C-alpha positions, 0 to 999 in steps of 0.5 A: 500499499505504501509503494502505491501511495508513494507513486500516487502522491508523486503523481499528484504533486509532480504536475504541480511542481512542473508548473512552479518548480524548476523551469527553464525561464533563465537559460544558463549553459548546460554542463557535461554530465557528471558521473555519480560518486559513491557516498563517501564524502560528508556532502559539505559544500566546497568553495571551488565549483568542481568540488561543490558539484562533486559534493552535490553528486555524493549527496544525491547518491547518499540520499537515494541509498538512504531511501532504499535502506528506509524501504526495508525498514520504514524509518525515513529519519536518515534520508529526511536529515539530508533534505530541507524541511521545505522539501514537500515530495521528500516528506511524501515518500517519508510519510508513505514509508511510515504508513506502509509499516504502520500496524505491522505492515512491511515491504519486501524487496525494493531499492533505489539506485542512481544510474546517472546524474547530470547537473543542469543549472543554477536556478532560483530553487537551487542547483538543479540536477537530472537524476535517473534512478533504478528501482527494484521490485517491491512487494507491500504487505499488511500485518497479516502478510497479505499482499497490498500491492506490487511495485514493478522494477523501473527507472524513474527520471527525477529533477533534484534541486539542492541547496546549501544549508549551514555548512552542508548540501541539502535536497531542496525539492524532488520531482518526477520528470 
């Protein structure tokens, strides 16, 4: 049930974000794709643009790795710790996972892995990235072990806006593209 809630919630919220979020109204040059790096950095911004982009890529990888961990536990605290309090879709994913595990429900399978990330531009909402995420099959069950839903594997295309907060980078918002 939670997985379908995530898909439903993103399906409802994404069109609103498309209308108001990251637009291409202020064109800036595109930068060549940045390959994702492994989440070994703390995610702190650096004064040089290349280092800042590398730190952002590390945050993106870590963020989706933490969503994967939350799918298996129902505890979104770690991935929410990487986001801004204003990230609406981050909160929706968290709420759906909490709901899936409420009253003894659980999820089997499921992982979200970044397959590609590309810096697009700096915008008023933050540093905008296109991110492709491959998700594995998920089976959602209620407390009695009855299936609630099955989410087939797929590749999702997200737009992320990152912003510095204190001395770290945070996910400001995400939307499906």
